[in-house]
A tleap script that builds the chain and sets N, CA, C and O, in Angstrom:
source leaprc.protein.ff14SB
mol = sequence {
  NMET ARG LEU ASP LYS PHE LEU LYS VAL SER
  ARG LEU ILE LYS ARG ARG THR VAL ALA ASN
  GLU ALA CYS ASP ALA GLY ARG VAL VAL ILE
  ASN GLY LYS VAL ALA LYS ALA SER ALA ASP
  VAL LYS ALA GLY ASP VAL ILE GLU ILE ALA
  PHE GLY ASN LYS SER VAL LYS VAL ARG VAL
  THR ASP VAL LYS ALA ARG LYS CYS CYS ASP
  GLN ALA PHE CLEU
}
set mol.1.N position { 91.706 -98.119 -13.197 }
set mol.1.CA position { 92.725 -97.186 -13.603 }
set mol.1.C position { 92.060 -96.007 -14.306 }
set mol.1.O position { 91.069 -96.172 -15.017 }
set mol.2.N position { 92.611 -94.833 -14.100 }
set mol.2.CA position { 92.080 -93.627 -14.751 }
set mol.2.C position { 92.208 -93.737 -16.266 }
set mol.2.O position { 93.139 -94.353 -16.783 }
set mol.3.N position { 91.258 -93.130 -16.963 }
set mol.3.CA position { 91.236 -93.188 -18.421 }
set mol.3.C position { 92.474 -92.558 -19.037 }
set mol.3.O position { 93.071 -93.143 -19.941 }
set mol.4.N position { 92.879 -91.374 -18.569 }
set mol.4.CA position { 94.044 -90.721 -19.166 }
set mol.4.C position { 95.317 -91.546 -18.979 }
set mol.4.O position { 96.160 -91.607 -19.874 }
set mol.5.N position { 95.452 -92.175 -17.822 }
set mol.5.CA position { 96.611 -93.023 -17.573 }
set mol.5.C position { 96.551 -94.281 -18.443 }
set mol.5.O position { 97.577 -94.716 -18.968 }
set mol.6.N position { 95.375 -94.863 -18.599 }
set mol.6.CA position { 95.223 -96.046 -19.440 }
set mol.6.C position { 95.600 -95.754 -20.891 }
set mol.6.O position { 96.278 -96.554 -21.535 }
set mol.7.N position { 95.160 -94.609 -21.398 }
set mol.7.CA position { 95.471 -94.252 -22.782 }
set mol.7.C position { 96.975 -94.103 -22.986 }
set mol.7.O position { 97.492 -94.444 -24.050 }
set mol.8.N position { 97.678 -93.599 -21.983 }
set mol.8.CA position { 99.129 -93.467 -22.082 }
set mol.8.C position { 99.820 -94.823 -21.965 }
set mol.8.O position { 100.677 -95.154 -22.785 }
set mol.9.N position { 99.456 -95.606 -20.957 }
set mol.9.CA position { 100.094 -96.901 -20.729 }
set mol.9.C position { 99.849 -97.852 -21.902 }
set mol.9.O position { 100.736 -98.625 -22.266 }
set mol.10.N position { 98.674 -97.802 -22.487 }
set mol.10.CA position { 98.357 -98.674 -23.621 }
set mol.10.C position { 98.926 -98.148 -24.929 }
set mol.10.O position { 98.844 -98.815 -25.961 }
set mol.11.N position { 99.505 -96.951 -24.887 }
set mol.11.CA position { 100.143 -96.302 -26.031 }
set mol.11.C position { 99.166 -95.924 -27.141 }
set mol.11.O position { 99.551 -95.815 -28.305 }
set mol.12.N position { 97.916 -95.728 -26.779 }
set mol.12.CA position { 96.956 -95.190 -27.748 }
set mol.12.C position { 97.212 -93.707 -27.954 }
set mol.12.O position { 97.042 -93.186 -29.057 }
set mol.13.N position { 97.625 -93.024 -26.882 }
set mol.13.CA position { 98.013 -91.621 -26.937 }
set mol.13.C position { 99.378 -91.515 -26.264 }
set mol.13.O position { 99.612 -92.121 -25.219 }
set mol.14.N position { 100.273 -90.743 -26.871 }
set mol.14.CA position { 101.671 -90.735 -26.446 }
set mol.14.C position { 101.912 -90.132 -25.063 }
set mol.14.O position { 102.738 -90.638 -24.303 }
set mol.15.N position { 101.202 -89.062 -24.734 }
set mol.15.CA position { 101.425 -88.388 -23.450 }
set mol.15.C position { 100.134 -88.288 -22.655 }
set mol.15.O position { 99.046 -88.164 -23.218 }
set mol.16.N position { 100.275 -88.345 -21.327 }
set mol.16.CA position { 99.105 -88.285 -20.459 }
set mol.16.C position { 98.411 -86.930 -20.536 }
set mol.16.O position { 97.185 -86.862 -20.456 }
set mol.17.N position { 99.173 -85.857 -20.689 }
set mol.17.CA position { 98.550 -84.536 -20.790 }
set mol.17.C position { 97.733 -84.418 -22.071 }
set mol.17.O position { 96.684 -83.774 -22.076 }
set mol.18.N position { 98.199 -85.032 -23.156 }
set mol.18.CA position { 97.444 -85.028 -24.410 }
set mol.18.C position { 96.169 -85.854 -24.246 }
set mol.18.O position { 95.114 -85.479 -24.757 }
set mol.19.N position { 96.267 -86.976 -23.534 }
set mol.19.CA position { 95.089 -87.804 -23.262 }
set mol.19.C position { 94.081 -87.026 -22.425 }
set mol.19.O position { 92.875 -87.109 -22.656 }
set mol.20.N position { 94.578 -86.276 -21.458 }
set mol.20.CA position { 93.716 -85.462 -20.607 }
set mol.20.C position { 92.997 -84.399 -21.432 }
set mol.20.O position { 91.803 -84.169 -21.241 }
set mol.21.N position { 93.715 -83.750 -22.346 }
set mol.21.CA position { 93.113 -82.728 -23.202 }
set mol.21.C position { 92.070 -83.330 -24.144 }
set mol.21.O position { 91.033 -82.714 -24.394 }
set mol.22.N position { 92.337 -84.527 -24.667 }
set mol.22.CA position { 91.372 -85.195 -25.548 }
set mol.22.C position { 90.085 -85.518 -24.792 }
set mol.22.O position { 88.989 -85.388 -25.337 }
set mol.23.N position { 90.224 -85.936 -23.544 }
set mol.23.CA position { 89.044 -86.234 -22.723 }
set mol.23.C position { 88.260 -84.953 -22.430 }
set mol.23.O position { 87.031 -84.944 -22.508 }
set mol.24.N position { 88.962 -83.889 -22.099 }
set mol.24.CA position { 88.301 -82.617 -21.804 }
set mol.24.C position { 87.562 -82.066 -23.020 }
set mol.24.O position { 86.540 -81.395 -22.878 }
set mol.25.N position { 88.081 -82.350 -24.220 }
set mol.25.CA position { 87.449 -81.869 -25.453 }
set mol.25.C position { 86.271 -82.743 -25.878 }
set mol.25.O position { 85.579 -82.420 -26.844 }
set mol.26.N position { 86.037 -83.847 -25.167 }
set mol.26.CA position { 84.907 -84.716 -25.490 }
set mol.26.C position { 85.172 -85.663 -26.651 }
set mol.26.O position { 84.229 -86.161 -27.266 }
set mol.27.N position { 86.444 -85.922 -26.962 }
set mol.27.CA position { 86.779 -86.795 -28.081 }
set mol.27.C position { 86.948 -88.253 -27.680 }
set mol.27.O position { 87.213 -89.098 -28.535 }
set mol.28.N position { 86.798 -88.565 -26.390 }
set mol.28.CA position { 86.951 -89.934 -25.908 }
set mol.28.C position { 85.613 -90.414 -25.344 }
set mol.28.O position { 84.988 -89.741 -24.525 }
set mol.29.N position { 85.191 -91.597 -25.804 }
set mol.29.CA position { 83.902 -92.164 -25.407 }
set mol.29.C position { 84.140 -93.559 -24.839 }
set mol.29.O position { 84.859 -94.362 -25.435 }
set mol.30.N position { 83.537 -93.848 -23.686 }
set mol.30.CA position { 83.588 -95.190 -23.100 }
set mol.30.C position { 82.173 -95.745 -23.094 }
set mol.30.O position { 81.265 -95.148 -22.515 }
set mol.31.N position { 81.993 -96.882 -23.736 }
set mol.31.CA position { 80.697 -97.567 -23.791 }
set mol.31.C position { 79.574 -96.631 -24.224 }
set mol.31.O position { 78.476 -96.686 -23.670 }
set mol.32.N position { 79.835 -95.780 -25.201 }
set mol.32.CA position { 78.811 -94.907 -25.757 }
set mol.32.C position { 78.579 -93.610 -25.014 }
set mol.32.O position { 77.697 -92.838 -25.389 }
set mol.33.N position { 79.354 -93.348 -23.962 }
set mol.33.CA position { 79.187 -92.115 -23.188 }
set mol.33.C position { 80.483 -91.319 -23.205 }
set mol.33.O position { 81.567 -91.887 -23.069 }
set mol.34.N position { 80.375 -90.001 -23.373 }
set mol.34.CA position { 81.554 -89.140 -23.323 }
set mol.34.C position { 82.166 -89.261 -21.930 }
set mol.34.O position { 81.465 -89.182 -20.921 }
set mol.35.N position { 83.494 -89.454 -21.891 }
set mol.35.CA position { 84.160 -89.744 -20.623 }
set mol.35.C position { 85.133 -88.640 -20.225 }
set mol.35.O position { 85.770 -88.014 -21.072 }
set mol.36.N position { 85.230 -88.420 -18.926 }
set mol.36.CA position { 86.229 -87.509 -18.373 }
set mol.36.C position { 87.537 -88.277 -18.188 }
set mol.36.O position { 87.554 -89.507 -18.213 }
set mol.37.N position { 88.620 -87.544 -18.005 }
set mol.37.CA position { 89.933 -88.161 -17.819 }
set mol.37.C position { 89.985 -89.015 -16.558 }
set mol.37.O position { 90.778 -89.953 -16.480 }
set mol.38.N position { 89.160 -88.706 -15.585 }
set mol.38.CA position { 89.173 -89.439 -14.317 }
set mol.38.C position { 88.272 -90.677 -14.324 }
set mol.38.O position { 88.159 -91.362 -13.308 }
set mol.39.N position { 87.634 -90.967 -15.451 }
set mol.39.CA position { 86.743 -92.126 -15.528 }
set mol.39.C position { 87.530 -93.409 -15.308 }
set mol.39.O position { 88.689 -93.517 -15.708 }
set mol.40.N position { 86.888 -94.380 -14.668 }
set mol.40.CA position { 87.521 -95.654 -14.363 }
set mol.40.C position { 87.410 -96.588 -15.570 }
set mol.40.O position { 86.325 -96.770 -16.123 }
set mol.41.N position { 88.536 -97.178 -15.974 }
set mol.41.CA position { 88.558 -98.126 -17.093 }
set mol.41.C position { 88.700 -99.521 -16.526 }
set mol.41.O position { 89.533 -99.761 -15.652 }
set mol.42.N position { 87.881 -100.454 -17.027 }
set mol.42.CA position { 87.966 -101.843 -16.581 }
set mol.42.C position { 87.854 -102.770 -17.785 }
set mol.42.O position { 87.457 -102.345 -18.870 }
set mol.43.N position { 88.200 -104.018 -17.591 }
set mol.43.CA position { 88.161 -105.000 -18.677 }
set mol.43.C position { 86.741 -105.106 -19.218 }
set mol.43.O position { 85.773 -105.128 -18.458 }
set mol.44.N position { 86.631 -105.169 -20.540 }
set mol.44.CA position { 85.339 -105.268 -21.202 }
set mol.44.C position { 84.808 -103.954 -21.727 }
set mol.44.O position { 83.861 -103.945 -22.514 }
set mol.45.N position { 85.394 -102.834 -21.309 }
set mol.45.CA position { 84.961 -101.526 -21.802 }
set mol.45.C position { 85.362 -101.344 -23.263 }
set mol.45.O position { 86.379 -101.873 -23.712 }
set mol.46.N position { 84.546 -100.585 -23.995 }
set mol.46.CA position { 84.855 -100.229 -25.370 }
set mol.46.C position { 85.161 -98.732 -25.383 }
set mol.46.O position { 84.323 -97.913 -25.007 }
set mol.47.N position { 86.375 -98.386 -25.823 }
set mol.47.CA position { 86.822 -96.995 -25.858 }
set mol.47.C position { 86.910 -96.557 -27.306 }
set mol.47.O position { 87.485 -97.254 -28.142 }
set mol.48.N position { 86.337 -95.397 -27.601 }
set mol.48.CA position { 86.410 -94.824 -28.939 }
set mol.48.C position { 87.049 -93.447 -28.839 }
set mol.48.O position { 86.630 -92.609 -28.040 }
set mol.49.N position { 88.075 -93.224 -29.667 }
set mol.49.CA position { 88.812 -91.958 -29.652 }
set mol.49.C position { 88.718 -91.335 -31.032 }
set mol.49.O position { 88.992 -91.994 -32.035 }
set mol.50.N position { 88.332 -90.065 -31.088 }
set mol.50.CA position { 88.238 -89.340 -32.355 }
set mol.50.C position { 89.529 -88.562 -32.586 }
set mol.50.O position { 89.883 -87.678 -31.805 }
set mol.51.N position { 90.224 -88.901 -33.666 }
set mol.51.CA position { 91.438 -88.202 -34.082 }
set mol.51.C position { 91.135 -87.477 -35.379 }
set mol.51.O position { 91.176 -88.091 -36.445 }
set mol.52.N position { 90.836 -86.202 -35.319 }
set mol.52.CA position { 90.517 -85.451 -36.537 }
set mol.52.C position { 89.302 -86.046 -37.224 }
set mol.52.O position { 88.207 -86.055 -36.661 }
set mol.53.N position { 89.491 -86.546 -38.445 }
set mol.53.CA position { 88.372 -87.152 -39.163 }
set mol.53.C position { 88.386 -88.673 -39.058 }
set mol.53.O position { 87.558 -89.341 -39.677 }
set mol.54.N position { 89.321 -89.229 -38.279 }
set mol.54.CA position { 89.395 -90.674 -38.062 }
set mol.54.C position { 88.935 -91.008 -36.654 }
set mol.54.O position { 88.950 -90.170 -35.752 }
set mol.55.N position { 88.527 -92.251 -36.495 }
set mol.55.CA position { 88.095 -92.712 -35.187 }
set mol.55.C position { 88.722 -94.074 -34.910 }
set mol.55.O position { 88.766 -94.933 -35.791 }
set mol.56.N position { 89.206 -94.270 -33.685 }
set mol.56.CA position { 89.798 -95.536 -33.277 }
set mol.56.C position { 88.916 -96.135 -32.194 }
set mol.56.O position { 88.569 -95.471 -31.217 }
set mol.57.N position { 88.560 -97.403 -32.381 }
set mol.57.CA position { 87.702 -98.085 -31.418 }
set mol.57.C position { 88.437 -99.321 -30.913 }
set mol.57.O position { 88.876 -100.155 -31.705 }
set mol.58.N position { 88.570 -99.439 -29.582 }
set mol.58.CA position { 89.271 -100.572 -28.978 }
set mol.58.C position { 88.450 -101.148 -27.835 }
set mol.58.O position { 87.683 -100.443 -27.179 }
set mol.59.N position { 88.630 -102.455 -27.612 }
set mol.59.CA position { 87.999 -103.123 -26.470 }
set mol.59.C position { 89.096 -103.443 -25.462 }
set mol.59.O position { 90.142 -103.982 -25.824 }
set mol.60.N position { 88.858 -103.114 -24.213 }
set mol.60.CA position { 89.826 -103.347 -23.146 }
set mol.60.C position { 89.727 -104.805 -22.720 }
set mol.60.O position { 88.668 -105.262 -22.290 }
set mol.61.N position { 90.838 -105.537 -22.843 }
set mol.61.CA position { 90.839 -106.943 -22.438 }
set mol.61.C position { 91.420 -107.133 -21.049 }
set mol.61.O position { 91.012 -108.037 -20.320 }
set mol.62.N position { 92.385 -106.274 -20.674 }
set mol.62.CA position { 93.027 -106.391 -19.373 }
set mol.62.C position { 93.569 -105.021 -18.975 }
set mol.62.O position { 93.986 -104.240 -19.830 }
set mol.63.N position { 93.560 -104.740 -17.697 }
set mol.63.CA position { 94.073 -103.466 -17.201 }
set mol.63.C position { 95.242 -103.760 -16.279 }
set mol.63.O position { 95.087 -104.392 -15.234 }
set mol.64.N position { 96.428 -103.282 -16.688 }
set mol.64.CA position { 97.620 -103.434 -15.862 }
set mol.64.C position { 98.128 -102.039 -15.526 }
set mol.64.O position { 98.112 -101.146 -16.373 }
set mol.65.N position { 98.575 -101.855 -14.301 }
set mol.65.CA position { 98.994 -100.532 -13.838 }
set mol.65.C position { 100.239 -100.027 -14.556 }
set mol.65.O position { 100.383 -98.823 -14.768 }
set mol.66.N position { 101.126 -100.918 -14.926 }
set mol.66.CA position { 102.336 -100.485 -15.627 }
set mol.66.C position { 102.743 -101.544 -16.632 }
set mol.66.O position { 102.358 -102.708 -16.524 }
set mol.67.N position { 103.514 -101.127 -17.597 }
set mol.67.CA position { 103.984 -102.073 -18.597 }
set mol.67.C position { 105.306 -102.671 -18.150 }
set mol.67.O position { 106.116 -101.998 -17.511 }
set mol.68.N position { 105.516 -103.888 -18.472 }
set mol.68.CA position { 106.764 -104.566 -18.137 }
set mol.68.C position { 107.806 -104.237 -19.200 }
set mol.68.O position { 107.476 -104.092 -20.377 }
set mol.69.N position { 109.049 -104.120 -18.787 }
set mol.69.CA position { 110.090 -103.755 -19.754 }
set mol.69.C position { 110.282 -104.831 -20.823 }
set mol.69.O position { 110.710 -104.511 -21.932 }
set mol.70.N position { 109.977 -106.102 -20.523 }
set mol.70.CA position { 110.083 -107.164 -21.524 }
set mol.70.C position { 109.043 -107.002 -22.625 }
set mol.70.O position { 109.274 -107.422 -23.759 }
set mol.71.N position { 107.913 -106.405 -22.309 }
set mol.71.CA position { 106.832 -106.251 -23.273 }
set mol.71.C position { 106.818 -104.874 -23.923 }
set mol.71.O position { 105.930 -104.578 -24.722 }
set mol.72.N position { 107.780 -104.038 -23.596 }
set mol.72.CA position { 107.755 -102.655 -24.064 }
set mol.72.C position { 107.915 -102.562 -25.571 }
set mol.72.O position { 107.415 -101.614 -26.178 }
set mol.73.N position { 108.586 -103.501 -26.186 }
set mol.73.CA position { 108.843 -103.402 -27.615 }
set mol.73.C position { 108.046 -104.407 -28.434 }
set mol.73.O position { 108.368 -104.629 -29.602 }
set mol.74.N position { 107.034 -105.010 -27.868 }
set mol.74.CA position { 106.196 -105.972 -28.609 }
set mol.74.C position { 105.179 -105.274 -29.444 }
set mol.74.O position { 104.392 -105.925 -30.132 }
savepdb mol mol.pdb
quit
C-alpha cells in the first residue's frame, strides 16, 4: 500500500493530501530513509513522522487496504 494512503487509513494523518505534503517535505522516514508518498509500506516497517518539534515513531504490524466499519471507533 502507498505510504500516503497508509498514513490516512491508519489515522496517523487525517487527510491523504496532508500526508502527501508531509512526504514531499521530507518529514516521513521509513526504516531510516526519507520516503516519498508513493513508497510501498509492508508489515515490519518502522515509520517516523516529524510533527513540528515532536516525532512519532510506529511499527507496522499489518497492512489492510481499508478499515472495517466495526473497527472505526476502536
